[in-house]
C-alpha positions in Angstrom: 170.2 177.2 214.7 173.0 174.5 214.1 175.0 173.2 216.9 178.1 175.0 215.2 176.4 178.3 214.8 175.2 178.1 218.5 178.8 177.4 219.6 180.0 180.4 217.5 177.4 182.7 219.0 178.2 181.6 222.6 181.9 182.1 222.0 181.5 185.5 220.6 179.3 186.7 223.3 181.9 185.2 225.9 184.5 187.1 223.9 182.4 190.4 224.2 181.9 190.0 228.0 185.5 189.3 228.7 186.7 192.3 226.4 184.4 194.8 227.8 185.5 193.5 231.5 189.1 194.0 230.4 188.2 197.7 229.3 186.7 198.2 232.5 189.4 196.8 234.7 191.9 198.6 232.7 190.3 202.0 233.3 189.0 201.5 237.0 190.8 198.5 238.4 190.2 194.9 238.3 188.7 195.0 241.8 186.1 197.3 240.6 184.5 194.9 238.1 180.9 194.2 238.6 178.4 192.0 237.0 175.7 194.6 237.1 177.8 197.4 235.5 179.1 195.0 232.9 175.3 194.0 232.0 174.7 197.8 231.4 177.8 198.3 229.2 177.2 195.2 227.0 173.4 195.1 226.9 173.6 191.4 228.0 171.4 190.6 231.1 173.2 189.9 234.5 171.9 186.4 234.4 173.3 186.0 231.0 176.7 187.1 232.0 176.6 185.0 234.9 175.6 181.9 233.0 178.6 182.4 230.7 181.3 183.4 233.1 180.1 182.4 236.4 180.8 184.3 239.6 182.7 187.6 239.8 185.7 185.7 240.9 185.5 183.6 237.7 185.3 186.8 235.6 188.2 188.4 237.1 190.3 185.2 236.4 188.9 185.1 232.8 190.0 188.9 232.4 193.6 187.9 233.7 193.7 184.9 231.6 192.8 187.1 228.4 195.5 189.7 229.5 198.1 186.9 229.8 197.3 185.6 226.3 197.6 189.0 224.8 200.9 189.7 226.7 202.2 186.3 225.5 201.2 187.2 221.9 202.5 190.6 221.8 205.8 190.2 224.1 206.7 186.7 225.2 206.2 184.8 221.9 207.8 187.3 219.7 210.9 187.7 222.0 211.7 184.0 221.8 212.4 184.6 218.0 215.6 186.5 219.2 218.8 184.7 219.8 219.2 183.5 223.5 220.8 185.5 225.9 221.2 189.4 225.8 219.5 190.0 222.3 216.4 188.0 223.6 216.5 190.2 227.1 216.6 193.4 225.2 213.7 192.2 223.0 211.7 191.3 225.9 212.2 194.8 227.7 211.9 196.6 224.3 208.5 194.8 223.4 207.3 195.2 227.0 208.1 199.1 226.9 206.1 199.2 223.5 203.2 197.4 224.9 203.1 199.8 227.8 203.1 202.8 225.4 200.0 201.5 223.7 198.2 200.0 226.8 198.5 203.3 228.9 196.3 205.0 226.1 193.5 202.9 227.2 194.1 202.1 230.8 196.7 200.6 233.1 198.4 197.5 233.3 196.1 194.9 235.1 199.0 193.4 237.1 200.8 196.8 238.2 197.6 198.4 238.9 196.3 195.2 240.9 199.5 195.0 242.8 198.9 198.2 244.4 195.1 197.8 244.6 195.5 194.4 246.3 198.9 194.6 248.1 197.3 194.3 251.5 194.2 192.3 250.6 194.7 188.6 250.9 192.7 186.3 248.9 192.6 184.4 245.6 192.6 187.4 243.3 196.0 188.8 245.2 197.4 185.2 244.6 196.6 185.2 241.0 198.1 188.5 240.5 201.1 187.6 242.5 201.6 184.4 240.5 201.3 186.4 237.3 204.1 188.8 238.4 206.4 186.1 239.6 206.0 184.1 236.5 207.1 186.9 234.2 210.0 187.8 236.4 211.1 184.2 236.2 211.1 184.3 232.6 213.2 187.7 232.5 215.6 185.9 235.2 215.9 182.7 233.0 216.9 185.0 230.0 219.3 186.8 232.0 220.9 183.6 233.2 221.2 182.7 229.6 222.9 185.9 228.8 225.5 185.0 231.5 226.1 181.6 230.2 226.5 182.9 226.6 229.2 185.3 228.0 226.9 188.5 227.3 226.7 189.5 230.8 229.5 189.5 233.4 229.8 186.1 235.3 229.3 188.1 238.7 225.8 189.5 237.6 223.3 188.8 240.2 220.1 188.1 237.9 217.5 188.7 240.7 219.1 192.2 241.1 219.2 192.8 237.4 215.4 191.7 237.1 214.6 194.0 240.1 216.1 196.8 238.4 214.4 196.4 235.1 211.2 195.9 236.8 211.7 199.1 238.8 212.5 201.0 235.5 209.1 199.7 234.0 207.2 200.7 237.0 208.7 204.2 236.8 207.9 204.5 233.0 204.2 203.5 233.8 204.1 206.2 236.5 205.3 209.0 234.2 203.2 208.0 231.2 199.9 207.5 233.3 200.4 210.3 235.8 202.5 213.0 234.5 201.9 212.4 230.8 205.5 212.6 230.0 206.1 213.0 226.1 209.7 212.0 226.5 209.1 209.1 228.6 209.8 206.5 225.8 213.1 207.9 225.0 214.3 208.3 228.7 213.2 204.6 229.4 215.3 203.5 226.5 218.1 205.5 227.5 217.9 204.2 231.0 217.6 200.6 230.0 220.7 201.1 227.8 222.7 202.4 230.6 221.4 199.9 233.0 222.4 196.9 230.9 225.8 198.5 229.9 226.9 198.0 233.6 226.1 194.2 233.5 227.8 193.8 230.0 230.6 191.3 229.8 233.9 193.1 228.7 234.0 190.5 225.9 230.6 191.6 224.7 231.1 195.3 224.7 230.9 196.8 221.3 
């Protein structure tokens, strides 16, 4: 086997391991990941998994890295194509809600589920989860500030409060989709966000 072929095979095996681990984490929680169970599901020996990803902690970190990559690919980067300000904020939330709709068919959001799972469990994994949440909220806050600078939102807007309300809305959507299996959740979520943002819109930006 050539070096290139060996590298490609190693990368494919690594992707298989991380993908299977993501499915497990989404269905059961990232704290429930196990190298032994992952070995059973992938058919790769436990030692083989360990040699490729290292410790359980390293596997959890790799799963979150992959989750972040997919989130960026599906939500963050596409939203950057929208004009700065309110159009971009609306796009961020719209793509986020759409991702939730797809995501909840196969499991839960790793960060949201992890926040409840590790809210009172100090350690590196909790710190990693918190950092991811803070990073996304900072992105939303930056977009809200840009919307204020562009005159799309009222100058007295509290961006931290707005982000809190958006985040609370999304958590409510996840609850209804996952727990109540609400068929009308997507429609209600859009209406709720439209109503929320209307209270922050600048009078100069009202349609």
